N, C-alpha and C positions, 0 to 999 in steps of 0.2 A: 738551762742550771737554773736547780730549784732557787729557790728564793728563798735566807734559807733571816731575812728579817722580820722580824716582831713587825706584830700590828698594835698601833698603840690606840688604848681609846683613852680616856681623862681620866682614870682612877685606877685603870688595872694595864697591861701587856699582857699578849701573851704570840708565842709562837702556833705557827699553826702546817709549817713545811712539812714537815716528816705525817701529819695526820690522811684518813679518808676522806675528813669531814673538814674541809676550811673555813676559816671566817668568811662570812658570806649572807645576803642584804635575809636570805629566809629567815636567818636563827637569829638574826640581831631585831627584826620582825616583832618577830616570837619572845623569842628576853622581854623587850618593850613591855609587849600588848600584858604578858602576861601580871596579873595582879596576886600577890604574897603577901601573905602577915606575918609579923617577929616570930613566929611560932614555927611555920610550916616545918618540918620535915620533907627534905623531898629527892624527887628521883630521875634522874634526865639520863633520857635509854637512848644510847648510839653516843655519846658526848663526844667523839671523834678529839678534838684539842680544848675541848671543855667550854669553849665560848658561855652556852645558857645558868651552868654552873656560875660561870665568874657572875655574867649579868644579873641573876641572880641572887646572889649576895650582895651586889651592891645597893639592892632594892631594901633586901634586910630578909633572912630569913633564917632559922637558926641551925641548919643543915643540909648539903644534899651529897650524896648519896650518885655518882655519877659511873655510867656501868658499854660499856664497848669490848666487841668482839678482838678487835685488830689491838695489836699486844702496843706497834709504837703509835698510835693514838692512845693509849690509856698511859705512856710512858711519856711523852708531849704534855697531855691534860694533868699529869702528875706533879712536869715541871711548872706551869703556869702556874697553880695550883698554887704550889710551893715559893712562887713569888711571890704572891698578892696576899695584899694585910689582911685575910681566910679565911688564913693555907688551914687552925685551926677544924673550922667548919664545914671543909670538904676533903671530898674520899674520890680515891678512883679506885672502878674494882676489872681486870682483865680477865670477863667472865661472858663466856653467852647467858640474854639475858634469862635464859626460857631457864637451869640452871641455876639465878640468883635463887637464892632462899637468904634475905634478910630475917636478923631479930625482931622491927614491929614493920608496920605498916604505915605506908606515906600519904599525907596529908596532901599533897601537888606533881604528879606527873606529865613530865613535858618531852619530845621528843620531835626529833628532827629527823625521820624517821626516811627510811632507801625508798623512792620516787619512782622510780622507770620498771617495767616489761623484761623476761626475759629476752626480747623480739631489739634492743637496744643497750645488751650487755657491752662495757668497757671490755679490754681482752688480760686488763690487770686484775689476776685472783682476789688480790686485797679490795682495791676499786669496786669490784664488782659486790664482792660478800655486803659490803658494806653499804653498795645501794639498789643494790635488787633485792622485792619483794619477795621472790618467790622461792629464796632461801630461809634463813633460819627464823627469819625475823621478819615474818607474813603480817600484810594486818589484821588476822583473825589470828595473828597467838601475840598483836600488838595488840589485842583485845585484849584475849586472853589474862596475859600477865600483868595487864592496867586490870581487870578485876580482879584479879586474887590479889594484887598488893597495895594493892585502893581501897583507904578508909572508907566508911562508906557512907561518909560527909566531904570526899575527900573531890577532888579536881584533876581533870583527865586532858593535859592541854597539846596540840600538834600544830606544823605549820603541813598541806596538802596544796598542791597541785587544782584548779578545780575540775578537770574530767576527771579525777579518778575519788573526787569527794561522793557523789554520788553513792558508792558501793562502798567506800567505805563507815559510813554513817547508814548503810543496812545494817552490815558487820555489825559496827559501835549496837546500834537497835537490839540488834539478837544477841549481845553482851550483856547486856542490860543496862545499858548508857542510854541517856538522855545528853542532845546537846543543850547548853544552855547559853551562850557565847559562839558569835561567828565575825568574825575581819575578812572583810571582802575588799582584796587586794588587786589595786589595776596599775599596773607597771607606767601606765603612759597615758597620759587623760585624753580623752573619749574613746581608749583602748578597751579590748572585752576585759577583767576581773583572769589575771590565772593562777592566785594564790586563795586560799583562805586557809585564816587561825579558827581552828576551831575547839570550844571549851566543855567541856560534857562533865555530869554528871550523872550519878544512879538517881537522884529522884525528881519527875517532871514538875518543870517553871510552871510558871504560867501560862508569859514568857519566852523567846528566844530574843539575846539582845541584840540587835543588829547595827553594825556600824562599818563606815566604809573606809579607805584608805588607799590617799592617793599617791606614789612616788614620784612620778616627775612629770613635769608643765609641758602643756604641745612645742615648747622650743624646746626639751628635751631635759631645764634644768630643775635643781629638785623643788620639790612644792615648797611656800612657807611650814603644813602639814611636816612635811619629813621631816623638816629643819629643827622645826620645834615638840616633835614628837621624840626626837635622839639627841633633844643635846646636852643633857646629863649625861651622856652616853660618848658623845665624836667633839675630837678634841676643832676647834674653830669653830663654831655650832654658840 
């Protein structure tokens, strides 16, 4: 049975039972890590239930356009946006991002993109479309879309598994992007990292800002770093 209860944060709640992309640690860490400015106009590619726009709105941005190809996800994101205090700043669009033609370019593009390859596809078509990068949202098309829709001084931030990041870095470089920041995410203290948060720009920087983040200690409890990082979002912290 589907759990239809909303997920509650300190300053907003959201439903995610209909969306192909649920509330999860990857998106939460990306939303918290990504730096914003009050004047930022943001694009979220593959928004799912709308978590990233809500997190960035709490941090203070001018506007977020949230795009997803899945109709049920956009309907759920719209409900979540309308229930929030930032309803006038958040806009959801059900469209293939390759066909999205906004009136202006963006200061920041964020994405929690498809991770899985064709050999690990799930059976359900909606989830396959949302999660697999060999369909309409390949890594090549994601870079092309970011290049088309980002301002010359804009930032492009996303989360990726470590094992595909090398290929993506090469793809981003061919699209004219330079890596500016990287957060190495370690799931359990002493283990190998499994995710990177990456931020790109068009201009080459003197040195990439390198950071590391450990989610759980060896005893599986959340680290003090994790608790401090998310205290503005999670209830009970």
